[in-house]
C-alpha positions in Angstrom: -271.7 -181.6 -85.0 -268.2 -182.7 -86.1 -267.0 -179.1 -85.9 -268.2 -178.7 -82.3 -266.5 -182.1 -81.4 -263.3 -181.0 -83.0 -263.3 -177.7 -81.1 -263.8 -179.6 -77.8 -260.9 -181.8 -78.6 -258.7 -178.8 -79.5 -259.7 -177.0 -76.2 -259.0 -180.2 -74.3 -255.6 -180.5 -75.8 -254.9 -176.8 -75.1 -255.9 -177.3 -71.5 -253.8 -180.4 -71.1 -250.7 -178.5 -72.2 -251.4 -175.5 -70.1 -251.5 -177.5 -66.9 -248.7 -179.9 -67.8 -246.1 -177.5 -69.2 -244.5 -176.9 -65.8 -244.8 -180.3 -64.3 -240.9 -179.9 -64.3 -239.9 -176.3 -64.3 -236.5 -174.8 -65.2 -235.4 -171.2 -64.8 -235.2 -170.8 -68.5 -238.9 -171.4 -68.8 -239.5 -167.8 -67.7 -237.3 -166.3 -70.4 -239.1 -163.7 -72.5 -242.0 -163.5 -70.0 -243.7 -160.1 -70.4 -246.1 -158.2 -68.2 -246.8 -154.6 -67.0 -246.6 -153.0 -63.6 -248.6 -150.0 -62.5 -246.7 -148.4 -59.7 -249.8 -146.4 -58.6 -252.1 -149.4 -58.1 -249.4 -152.0 -57.2 -249.1 -151.9 -53.4 -246.9 -155.1 -53.1 -243.3 -155.4 -54.0 -243.8 -159.1 -54.5 -245.7 -159.9 -57.7 -246.7 -163.4 -58.7 -246.1 -163.6 -62.5 -246.7 -167.3 -62.9 -248.7 -169.9 -61.1 -249.9 -173.5 -61.7 -250.4 -176.6 -59.6 -246.7 -177.2 -59.2 -244.8 -173.9 -59.2 -245.2 -170.2 -58.7 -242.7 -167.5 -60.0 -242.5 -164.2 -58.1 -241.1 -161.0 -59.4 -239.5 -158.7 -56.7 -240.3 -155.1 -57.6 -237.5 -152.6 -57.1 -239.2 -149.3 -57.5 -236.0 -147.4 -57.6 -235.0 -149.3 -60.7 -238.1 -147.9 -62.5 -237.4 -144.3 -61.7 -236.9 -142.9 -65.1 -238.7 -140.7 -67.6 -241.7 -141.8 -69.7 -240.9 -143.0 -73.2 -237.4 -144.3 -72.2 -236.2 -147.9 -71.7 -233.5 -149.6 -69.7 -232.0 -152.9 -68.8 -231.4 -153.6 -65.2 -231.1 -156.5 -62.7 -234.2 -158.3 -61.3 -234.7 -160.8 -58.4 -237.0 -163.7 -59.3 -238.2 -166.5 -56.9 -238.9 -169.9 -58.4 -241.2 -171.6 -55.8 -241.8 -175.3 -55.7 -245.1 -176.4 -54.1 -243.7 -179.9 -53.7 -240.8 -178.8 -51.4 -242.5 -175.7 -50.2 -239.3 -173.8 -50.9 -238.1 -171.2 -53.5 -234.9 -170.5 -55.4 -233.9 -166.8 -55.5 -232.0 -166.0 -58.7 -230.7 -162.8 -60.3 -231.3 -162.1 -63.9 -231.9 -159.1 -66.2 -235.1 -157.3 -67.2 -235.8 -155.0 -70.1 -238.1 -152.1 -68.9 -240.1 -149.6 -71.0 -241.8 -146.7 -69.3 -244.8 -146.7 -71.4 -247.3 -144.4 -69.6 -247.3 -142.2 -66.5 -247.2 -145.0 -63.9 -247.1 -148.1 -66.2 -243.9 -150.0 -67.0 -243.7 -152.9 -69.4 -241.3 -155.7 -68.2 -239.5 -158.3 -70.2 -237.6 -161.0 -68.3 -234.2 -161.8 -69.9 -232.5 -165.0 -68.9 -229.2 -163.9 -70.3 -226.3 -166.4 -70.3 -223.4 -167.4 -72.4 -222.4 -171.0 -72.9 -222.0 -172.6 -69.4 -222.1 -169.3 -67.5 -225.0 -167.8 -65.7 -225.4 -164.0 -65.5 -224.9 -164.1 -61.7 -224.2 -167.5 -60.2 -225.0 -166.5 -56.7 -228.4 -167.7 -55.6 -230.4 -168.6 -52.4 -232.9 -171.1 -51.3 -235.8 -169.6 -49.3 -238.2 -171.3 -46.8 -242.0 -171.2 -47.1 -242.0 -167.7 -45.6 -239.2 -166.5 -47.9 -236.6 -166.3 -45.2 -233.0 -167.2 -46.4 -232.3 -170.8 -45.5 -229.5 -171.9 -47.8 -227.0 -170.1 -50.1 -226.5 -171.7 -53.5 -223.8 -171.2 -56.1 -223.4 -172.6 -59.6 -219.8 -173.4 -60.7 -218.3 -174.6 -64.0 -214.7 -175.4 -64.8 -212.9 -176.5 -67.9 -210.7 -179.6 -67.5 -206.9 -179.3 -67.7 -205.1 -179.8 -71.0 -204.9 -181.8 -73.1 -208.6 -182.5 -72.7 -210.7 -179.6 -73.9 -214.2 -178.7 -74.7 -215.9 -180.4 -71.9 -216.8 -178.6 -68.7 -217.4 -179.8 -65.1 -220.5 -178.2 -63.8 -221.8 -178.4 -60.2 -224.0 -176.7 -57.7 -223.1 -176.0 -54.0 -225.7 -175.6 -51.4 -224.7 -174.1 -47.9 -226.6 -173.6 -44.7 -226.8 -169.9 -44.0 -226.5 -170.4 -40.3 -223.6 -172.8 -40.3 -221.2 -172.4 -43.3 -219.7 -175.8 -42.6 -222.9 -177.5 -43.6 -222.3 -177.9 -47.3 -223.3 -180.2 -50.1 -222.1 -180.4 -53.8 -223.7 -182.2 -56.7 -222.8 -182.4 -60.3 -224.9 -181.3 -63.2 -224.5 -181.8 -66.9 -225.0 -178.3 -68.1 -226.1 -174.8 -66.9 -227.9 -174.5 -63.6 -230.7 -172.7 -65.2 -231.4 -175.7 -67.4 -231.8 -177.9 -64.3 -235.3 -178.8 -63.0 -236.2 -176.8 -59.9 -237.3 -179.8 -58.0 -234.2 -181.7 -58.9 -232.1 -179.0 -57.4 -234.2 -178.7 -54.2 -234.1 -182.5 -53.7 -230.4 -182.2 -52.8 -231.2 -180.2 -49.6 -231.7 -183.4 -47.7 -228.0 -184.2 -48.3 -226.7 -181.0 -46.6 -225.2 -182.1 -43.3 -226.3 -180.7 -40.0 -224.2 -179.4 -37.1 -220.9 -179.9 -38.8 -218.7 -177.5 -36.8 -215.4 -179.3 -36.9 -213.6 -176.4 -38.6 -213.8 -172.8 -39.5 -215.8 -172.4 -42.7 -216.5 -169.5 -45.0 -219.6 -168.6 -46.9 -219.7 -169.6 -50.6 -221.2 -166.2 -51.6 -219.2 -163.0 -51.1 -220.6 -160.3 -48.9 -220.6 -157.8 -51.8 -223.0 -160.2 -53.7 -225.3 -160.4 -50.8 -225.3 -156.6 -50.3 -225.6 -155.7 -53.9 -227.8 -158.4 -55.4 -229.9 -160.0 -52.6 -232.9 -158.2 -51.0 -232.4 -157.5 -47.4 -235.9 -158.8 -46.5 -238.6 -160.3 -48.6 -242.1 -159.6 -47.4 -244.4 -162.3 -48.6 
């Protein structure tokens, strides 16, 4: 009787942690996530690799990146979407993936959130609406203070309206953008001004980044 009760308590604790672990999600939480993709049976290029009551994480499948011989492995770029159900919006970020071509059509994927100190692998990101259309550009910056002060960095995130580059907001963060809570980042959208066209403004993300790293269209 005591053994059965103990097992129930252990199961209850396990269930509690499983549903509460992503009550506040960060990009780093997906580091080391492993799964397999079967190119023959997988018809969609948008694969949900994590889902709970608060967040979903989507893997954007680039079939061209998996075009190599069986038994080999590679490291390449990958687009991930961290979707908040509270704000009904997602953050598109670019990281790395380790890929092993294990069988004929099966590839083993390992997500790598690779960063050094204050730097992200690629600091250009985007905020997507509920239908995964590009709504805002987002970029993470960090800068060391001028001498003689050293060691401390100023870190901030800039969010910009993709339709009007003059509509911009900046907010400071303490560390790396990938260590920030997803909802805390998205909460700053309300501070982006609207219809600010008083001057000519430029996008915060270079065209080459958009062309080389961002999917042209995301089919949900």
